[in-house]
C-alpha positions as CSV (number, residue, x, y, z in Angstrom):
1,M,3.3,0.0,11.9
2,R,4.0,4.0,11.2
3,A,6.1,5.9,13.3
4,L,5.6,10.0,13.1
5,I,9.1,11.3,13.9
6,Q,9.5,14.9,15.1
7,R,13.3,16.5,15.5
8,V,13.0,18.0,18.9
9,R,14.7,20.2,21.9
10,R,12.6,18.4,23.8
11,A,9.7,16.5,24.6
12,S,7.1,15.2,27.5
13,V,4.2,13.9,27.7
14,E,1.2,14.3,30.1
15,V,-1.8,11.6,32.1
16,D,-3.7,12.8,34.7
17,G,-1.6,15.9,35.0
18,Q,1.8,14.0,35.5
19,T,4.5,13.5,33.9
20,V,5.2,10.1,32.4
21,G,7.6,10.2,29.5
22,A,10.4,13.0,29.0
23,I,13.5,13.5,26.3
24,D,16.0,16.4,25.8
25,H,17.0,16.9,21.8
26,G,16.3,13.2,20.0
27,L,13.0,12.3,18.7
28,L,9.5,12.3,19.6
29,A,7.4,9.6,18.1
30,L,4.2,8.1,17.1
31,I,3.6,4.9,17.0
32,G,0.9,3.5,14.9
33,V,0.4,-0.5,15.6
34,E,-2.0,-2.0,12.4
35,K,-3.5,-5.6,11.5
36,G,-1.2,-7.5,9.7
37,D,1.9,-5.8,11.6
38,D,4.3,-8.8,13.9
39,E,7.5,-8.7,15.7
40,A,9.8,-7.7,12.8
41,R,7.9,-4.7,11.4
42,A,8.3,-3.6,14.7
43,D,12.7,-4.6,14.7
44,K,12.4,-2.8,11.2
45,L,11.1,0.4,12.6
46,L,13.2,0.6,15.4
47,H,15.9,0.3,13.0
48,K,14.5,3.0,11.0
49,L,13.5,5.0,14.2
50,L,17.4,4.3,16.1
51,H,19.7,5.4,12.0
52,Y,17.8,7.2,10.6
53,R,20.0,10.4,9.7
54,V,17.7,13.3,10.8
55,F,20.2,15.5,12.8
56,S,22.8,17.6,11.9
57,D,26.3,17.0,11.4
58,A,29.8,19.5,11.7
59,D,28.9,20.9,7.9
60,G,24.8,21.3,8.9
61,K,24.0,17.8,6.7
62,M,21.4,15.6,7.6
63,N,23.7,12.9,8.3
64,L,23.4,12.3,11.5
65,D,21.1,9.2,13.0
66,L,19.4,9.4,17.3
67,Q,22.9,7.5,18.4
68,Q,25.1,9.7,16.9
69,A,23.6,12.2,17.7
70,E,23.0,11.3,21.1
71,G,18.9,12.0,21.7
72,G,16.3,10.9,23.2
73,L,13.9,8.3,22.1
74,L,9.9,9.2,23.0
75,L,7.5,6.8,22.1
76,V,4.3,7.2,22.4
77,S,1.6,5.6,21.1
78,Q,-1.2,7.3,18.6
79,F,-3.6,3.9,17.2
80,T,-5.2,7.7,14.6
81,L,-2.5,7.1,13.3
82,A,-3.8,4.0,11.0
83,A,-6.9,5.7,10.1
84,D,-7.6,6.0,6.5
85,T,-8.7,9.4,4.9
86,R,-8.9,8.5,1.7
87,K,-13.0,8.8,1.6
88,G,-15.3,10.6,3.2
89,L,-14.9,13.5,6.3
90,R,-14.7,11.1,8.7
91,P,-11.4,8.9,9.4
92,S,-12.1,5.2,9.5
93,F,-10.0,3.1,12.3
94,S,-10.5,-0.3,10.6
95,S,-7.4,-1.0,9.7
96,A,-5.7,-0.8,13.3
97,A,-4.8,-3.4,14.6
98,P,-7.3,-4.7,18.1
99,P,-6.4,-2.8,20.3
100,T,-5.1,-5.6,22.9
101,E,-2.5,-6.7,19.5
102,G,-1.6,-2.9,19.2
103,E,-0.5,-3.0,23.1
104,R,1.3,-6.5,22.7
105,L,3.7,-4.8,20.0
106,F,3.9,-1.5,21.2
107,T,4.9,-2.8,24.0
108,Y,7.1,-5.9,22.3
109,L,8.6,-2.2,20.2
110,L,8.9,-0.7,23.5
111,T,11.2,-3.4,25.0
112,R,13.4,-3.8,21.9
113,A,14.7,0.5,22.2
114,Q,15.1,0.1,25.9
115,A,16.9,-2.9,25.3
116,S,19.2,-1.1,22.1
117,W,18.9,3.0,23.2
118,P,19.8,4.0,27.1
119,R,17.8,7.5,26.4
120,V,14.4,5.7,25.5
121,A,11.0,7.2,27.2
122,C,7.4,6.3,26.8
123,G,3.4,8.0,27.2
124,E,0.9,5.9,28.2
125,F,-1.1,2.9,25.8
126,G,-4.4,3.8,25.7
127,A,-4.8,6.7,28.2
128,D,-5.6,9.8,27.6
129,M,-2.1,12.4,26.9
130,Q,-1.1,15.6,26.4
131,V,2.4,16.1,24.3
132,A,4.3,18.7,24.2
133,L,7.0,19.5,22.3
134,I,9.8,21.9,20.6
135,N,10.1,20.5,17.3
136,D,13.7,21.6,15.8
137,G,13.8,22.6,12.3
138,P,10.6,21.9,12.4
139,V,11.6,18.4,11.1
140,T,8.8,15.5,10.7
141,F,8.8,12.3,8.8
142,L,6.6,9.7,8.6
143,L,8.3,6.4,8.7
144,E,6.9,2.9,7.5
145,S,7.6,-0.6,7.8
């Protein structure tokens, strides 16, 4: 399971012109589910999302996690993160989880996140989404579990 996280000043996701999820400062996490991923990997990824220290403390150092910074978490499913881009000029998605399994694990991650932190928003699995953000830094990391 992968998450491309971006520290944001604000972020939102729209489906069919309607905002379905939005946060102020916090993390936008694009989530990719791969074959072989399971609940244990989702739990490990959630722990990283909530505790990865990417927010500045009083000294300007990245020492605070999402909860300490009282930020929001916007989860957006993105199967293209599971692409194999090592050869050729077209990505291969053979390592991506099948849609039903991807949706099940994304929903599991979302449900666990909502139970762990009150500031969680999300996109719509499988939808054509438009994601808007103001990247803060920019600060971007690829997390894997």
